[in-house]
C-alpha positions in Angstrom: -6.2 -9.1 -17.0 -3.0 -7.9 -15.3 -4.0 -6.5 -11.9 -2.0 -4.7 -9.2 -3.5 -5.4 -5.8 -2.7 -3.0 -2.9 -3.2 -4.3 0.6 -3.2 -2.1 3.7 -0.6 -2.6 6.4 -3.2 -2.0 9.2 -5.1 -5.1 8.1 -2.1 -7.4 8.7 -2.1 -7.6 12.4 -0.2 -6.2 15.4 2.2 -9.1 16.0 4.0 -11.6 13.7 1.7 -14.5 14.9 -1.5 -12.5 14.4 -0.3 -11.5 11.0 0.5 -15.1 10.0 -3.1 -16.1 10.8 -4.6 -13.0 9.1 -2.8 -13.5 5.8 -4.4 -17.0 5.5 -7.7 -15.1 5.2 -6.1 -12.6 2.7 -4.8 -15.4 0.5 -8.2 -16.8 -0.4 -9.6 -13.8 -2.3 -6.2 -13.2 -4.0 -6.0 -16.8 -5.3 -9.7 -16.5 -6.4 -8.4 -13.8 -8.9 -5.4 -16.0 -9.9 -7.7 -19.0 -10.5 -9.8 -16.9 -12.9 -6.8 -16.3 -15.0 -5.6 -12.9 -13.9 -1.9 -12.0 -13.6 -1.7 -10.6 -10.1 1.0 -8.3 -8.6 0.7 -7.6 -4.9 1.8 -4.6 -3.0 1.2 -4.0 0.7 1.5 -1.4 3.4 3.8 -1.6 6.5 3.0 1.5 8.6 2.4 -0.4 11.9 5.1 -3.0 11.2 8.0 -0.7 10.3 7.3 1.6 13.3 7.4 -1.4 15.7 10.6 -2.7 14.0 12.2 0.7 14.2 11.3 1.1 17.9 12.8 -2.3 18.8 15.9 -1.8 16.7 16.7 1.8 17.7 18.8 0.7 20.6 21.3 -0.9 18.2 21.3 2.1 15.8 19.5 0.3 12.9 18.9 2.8 10.1 15.3 3.4 9.0 15.7 2.1 5.4 17.0 -1.2 6.8 13.9 -1.3 9.0 11.8 -0.9 5.9 13.6 -3.8 4.2 13.0 -6.0 7.3 9.3 -5.2 7.1 9.2 -6.1 3.4 10.9 -9.4 4.1 8.8 -10.6 6.9 5.4 -9.4 5.6 6.3 -10.7 2.2 7.3 -14.1 3.6 3.9 -14.4 5.4 1.9 -13.4 2.2 4.1 -15.6 0.0 3.6 -18.6 2.3 -0.1 -18.2 2.6 -0.7 -17.6 -1.1 1.5 -20.6 -2.0 -0.4 -22.9 0.4 -3.7 -21.7 -1.0 -2.5 -22.4 -4.6 -1.3 -25.8 -3.6 -4.7 -26.6 -2.0 -6.4 -25.8 -5.3 -3.7 -27.7 -7.4 -2.6 -24.5 -9.1 1.1 -24.7 -10.1 2.5 -21.2 -9.8 5.5 -19.7 -8.2 5.1 -16.9 -5.6 8.0 -14.6 -5.0 8.7 -11.6 -2.7 11.0 -9.0 -4.2 12.8 -6.6 -1.9 12.2 -3.4 -3.8 13.8 0.0 -3.9 11.6 3.0 -4.9 13.2 6.2 -6.1 12.1 9.5 -4.7 13.2 13.1 -5.3 15.5 14.3 -2.5 13.8 17.8 -2.8 10.3 16.3 -2.4 8.4 18.6 0.0 7.4 15.5 2.0 10.8 15.5 3.6 10.1 18.8 5.3 6.5 18.0 6.3 6.3 14.5 7.9 2.7 13.1 7.4 3.0 9.3 7.2 1.7 7.6 10.5 3.8 4.6 11.6 3.9 2.2 14.6 1.4 1.5 17.2 -1.4 3.8 18.4 -1.0 5.4 21.8 -2.6 7.8 24.2 -1.9 11.6 24.1 0.1 11.3 27.3 2.3 8.5 25.9 2.8 10.5 22.7 4.0 13.6 24.6 6.6 11.5 26.4 7.8 10.1 23.1 8.0 13.6 21.6 10.1 14.8 24.6 12.4 11.9 24.9 13.0 10.9 21.2 12.1 14.1 19.3 9.6 12.3 17.1 6.6 14.2 15.6 3.4 12.7 16.9 -0.1 13.3 15.6 -3.7 12.2 16.3 -4.6 9.6 13.6 -8.2 9.4 12.4 -9.7 9.3 15.9 -7.8 6.1 16.9 -5.0 7.5 19.0 -1.6 9.1 18.5 1.2 7.8 16.2 4.6 8.9 15.1 4.7 10.5 11.6 7.7 10.3 9.2 8.4 11.9 5.8 6.4 10.4 2.9 7.8 11.5 -0.5 6.1 10.5 -3.7 7.6 7.7 -5.8 9.1 8.6 -9.2 10.5 5.2 -10.3 10.9 1.6 -9.2 14.5 0.5 -9.4 13.6 -3.2 -9.9 10.8 -2.6 -12.4 12.5 -4.7 -15.1 12.8 -7.7 -12.8 9.2 -7.4 -11.7 8.0 -7.3 -15.3 10.1 -10.4 -16.2 8.7 -12.3 -13.3 5.1 -11.4 -14.1 5.6 -12.2 -17.8 6.9 -15.6 -16.7 3.6 -16.3 -14.9 4.8 -15.8 -11.4 2.9 -14.2 -8.6 5.0 -11.2 -7.4 4.9 -9.4 -4.1 6.7 -6.1 -4.5 7.0 -2.5 -3.3 6.2 -3.8 0.2 5.5 -0.9 2.5 5.7 1.4 -0.5 9.2 0.2 -1.2 12.5 1.2 0.4 12.9 5.0 -0.4 16.1 5.8 -2.2 17.5 8.9 -3.9 19.8 8.9 -6.8 23.0 11.0 -6.6 26.1 10.7 -8.8 24.7 7.7 -10.5 24.2 5.7 -7.2 21.2 5.0 -5.0 21.1 5.9 -1.3 18.5 4.9 1.2 16.6 7.7 3.0 14.6 7.7 6.2 11.0 7.8 5.0 7.9 5.7 4.3 6.3 5.9 0.8 2.6 5.6 0.9 1.7 2.2 -0.4 -1.2 3.4 -2.5 1.1 5.8 -4.4 3.7 3.1 -4.8 1.0 0.7 -6.0 -0.1 3.3 -8.5 3.4 3.7 -9.9 3.8 0.0 -9.9 0.6 -0.4 -12.0 1.8 2.2 -14.4 5.3 0.7 -14.9 4.0 -2.9 -15.2 1.4 -1.7 -17.8 -1.4 -3.2 -15.6 -4.9 -3.3 -16.8 -6.3 -2.5 -13.4 -5.2 -1.1 -10.0 -7.3 -2.5 -7.2 -6.9 -0.9 -3.8 -8.3 -3.1 -1.1 -9.4 -1.5 2.1 -11.8 -1.9 5.0 -14.8 -0.5 3.2 -16.4 -1.5 -0.1 -16.9 1.9 -1.6 -15.5 5.4 -1.6 -18.3 7.5 0.0 -19.4 11.0 0.5 -20.5 12.0 4.1 -19.0 8.8 5.3 -20.4 7.4 8.6 -23.4 9.7 8.6 -27.1 9.2 7.7 -26.4 11.1 4.5 -23.7 8.7 3.3 -23.6 8.3 -0.5 -21.6 5.4 -1.9 -19.7 6.1 -5.1 -20.1 3.2 -7.5 -19.0 4.2 -11.0 -17.3 7.6 -11.5 -15.0 9.3 -13.9 -11.5 10.6 -13.0 -12.7 14.2 -13.7 -15.7 13.8 -11.3 -13.5 12.3 -8.6 -10.9 15.1 -8.9 -13.7 17.6 -8.5 -14.8 15.9 -5.2 -11.2 16.0 -3.9 -11.1 19.8 -4.7 -14.3 20.2 -2.8 -12.7 18.6 0.3 -14.8 15.4 0.6 -12.0 13.0 1.6 -10.0 12.8 4.8 -6.2 13.3 4.7 -5.4 10.3 6.9 -7.9 7.9 5.4 -9.5 7.9 1.9 -7.7 10.9 0.3 -4.4 9.1 -0.5 -6.3 6.2 -2.1 -8.4 8.4 -4.4 -5.3 10.5 -5.3 -3.3 7.3 -6.1 -6.2 6.0 -8.2 -6.2 9.3 -10.2 -2.4 9.2 -10.6 -2.8 5.8 -12.3 -5.8 6.6 -14.4 -4.5 10.0 -15.6 -1.0 8.6 -16.5 -2.4 5.7 -18.6 -5.1 5.2 -21.3 -8.2 3.0 -21.2 -7.3 1.6 -17.7 -9.5 1.0 -14.7 -9.0 1.6 -11.0 -11.0 0.0 -8.2 -11.4 0.7 -4.5 -13.2 -2.1 -2.7 -13.0 -4.5 0.3 -10.7 -7.6 0.2 -13.7 -9.9 0.4 -15.3 -8.2 -2.6 -12.2 -8.2 -4.8 -13.4 -10.9 -7.2 -16.8 -9.2 -7.8 -15.1 -5.8 -8.0 -12.9 -6.9 -10.9 -16.1 -8.0 -12.7 -17.3 -4.4 -12.0 -20.2 -5.6 -9.9 -19.2 -3.8 -6.7 -16.7 -1.4 -5.2 -15.9 2.1 -6.6 -15.0 1.9 -10.3 -12.9 4.8 -11.7 -12.2 5.4 -15.4 -11.3 8.4 -17.5 
């Protein structure tokens, strides 16, 4: 089975050293899937990391797309290193490669006029107000965890390096790509230009799964199921559900904008653009069992 795995940026740590240790834990479940014969393509978020890089590099005028490329490189290196070491430990002879990836967006995407993507570290309301006043950033309260800067988050329409990704996967290599949702670029006069934005990694992963003709999209997050009434005594875990049923639940307003909503929308984007495919939302630890359809939220047409 060809599987696109989407990892969240918030699960990768707050510092480079913390991340280097955390990805060692991430590598195990991913290599479990490889060991069972799956072709695995890995995408990851970068919200905390790109915000921190941009904050540190702003004094030298580093453009935002370049900050995204830096986050792709260093997160990719850590994942690549951890997965390769885990493969070596199990005597599995496979190459692991990180591909710095450009993802095309529409310059007229409404996301550019309504920034919604949280990046960087969490801070207090007082700290956020100072940042707003001194730097002109838009700051929002993020899911009850504190305030963060938000930037435009246009939807992906194409992956510039898709042919290279497919060649690498077809050669049996483990590919880490569209890191942080990819570097957003717009196409004008036959050329690509980087733009200041962060593409949601779940939507980029969905587009990646579509363009690589993946059998499954597996979004790995902190919880093992999509749920109704999450965190309440009335919580109902969704196990197997159709795309039509899931879309009805979105329409009824069951999922939070800054939390589960992008994941279920990305899952639907993949399922509805393909035929006879499956999408899964589960925890990292349960990935192996989820791909056997024994746990997680399983979505089909």
